[in-house]
N, C-alpha and C positions, 0 to 999 in steps of 0.2 A: 594577491587576490583572495577575497573571502570565499570559502567553499562550504558546502553543506552535504552531509550524508546521514541518512537514517534508514534503519531496517525496521520494517513493520512486523515485528515478531508476534506470533500467536501468544495468548495469555497462558499462564502456567496451568490453569484449570483444563485446557485442551489436552495437555499431556496426560493428565489423570484420566480423561475420557479415553485417550488412546490405550491406556493400560486396561481400562474397563472393557473396551471393545475386544482386546486380546483375551481377557478372562472369559467373556461371553463366547468367543470362538472356541475356547477350550471346553467350556460347558456343553456346547453343541456337539462336540466330538467325544464327550465322556462315554456315552454308550458303546462307542466303537472300541475303546480301550485306552489305557494310560499313555502309550506312546503317541497315538494320534491326538489325544487331548493335549499333551505337551507341545506337539507340533502346531496345533491350533492356537494355543496361547502365544507361542513365540511368533508364528506367522501373523497372527492378528495384531499383536503389538507392533511388529515390524512394519506392516502395511499401513497401520494407523499413524505411526510415527512419521512415515514418509509423507503421508497426506498432510499432516499438521506442519511438518517442516517446509514442505513445498509451498503451502499457502502462506506461511509466515516468513518466507525468504524474499519477499518483494522489497525493493529499495527505492528511496527517493534520493536523487543526487543532483547537485548543480556543478557541472564540470564542463570545461572547454566551451563556454558560452552557450550551454544548453541545459535545459531541465530534463533530467532523465527520471521518469516515473514508471516503474514496471517495464513494459515493453515499449513505451512511448518515448520519443526523443524530440523535444520541442525547442527550437532555438530561442534564446531570450529575446531576440529582436521581434519575435512573433507574439510576445507576451505583453499584456497590459497591466493594469493595476491589480494588486493582490489584496484580497479581503480576508482578514483573520476571522474565523468563525468559532464562536464559543460552542459549548455542547448543544444548547438549544437551537442556535442558528444552523449548526452542522446537521442536526437531525432534520430540520426543515428543508435544507438543500439536498438531503438524501432522499426525501420523500416528496411532499407536495410542491415544492419549488423547483424540483429537478427538471432539467431540459433533456429529453431523450437523445439529443445530438451531442451532449456534453461528454467529455472524457472523464470517467469516474474511476479513481483509484481509491476505493473506499474499503475500510475495515470497521465494521460496526462496533467493535470492541475498543476502538480508539475514539474518545468522545469529541475531540477538537479536529478542526480541518482548516484548509486554506483553499479559497476559490480564486483562481487566476483567470482573468479575461484573456482570450486569444484574439489578437488583433489582425492576424493575417487574413486579408480579404479573400484569398483563394481557399481558405480552410473554412468549412461550414460549422466547425466546432466552436460553440460560443464561449466556452470556458472549460477549465480543467478543475475538477474537484479532487483534492488530495487529502486523505486522512493523514494527520501528522500529530505527533505528540508535542511538537515545538513549532506551532504555526507562525509565531512572530519571528523567530530566528530564520525560518525559510523565507518569509516575506522580505526580511531585511537583506538576506543573501541574494534573492532575485532582483531586488531594487538596485543593489550594488553591481550585480552582473549586467543589468540593463544599462546602467550609467556607464560602465566600462565599455560595453559594446557600442554605445552611442558616441564615445569619444573618438575624434579623428586619430588614425594611426600615424605614428611617426614614420617618416620615410626619407 
């Protein structure tokens, strides 16, 4: 069975910003003394790095007949057609075309995305918007998983 896994990591520039935040924390504590300044630099970098790492640790996976995107787990049987979105269309679906009921796993620093219709009649969510660097590969994997889920099981 075809599988898919992607981690939506934060860009490298964010790590530089984390270091700059640590330096700023150190500068704030400079009047207090050199040891508090050093503590501010180390603490500021550590806290900023944790924030960047946490934000960039979200994963998109297709496993065991389900699409797992962040905290959401959606069975492939509840998914409809997937639409690959280029940078321009992805921006439109993040802004003026967005439905407030939709599941949005978006990272603005990732220009492309996949929009997948949710066909479960008991779920008010119209679609899932997933920022991904490989939208076509994710769409192909979801199509294969839906086909496999629709096949009658041998018994």
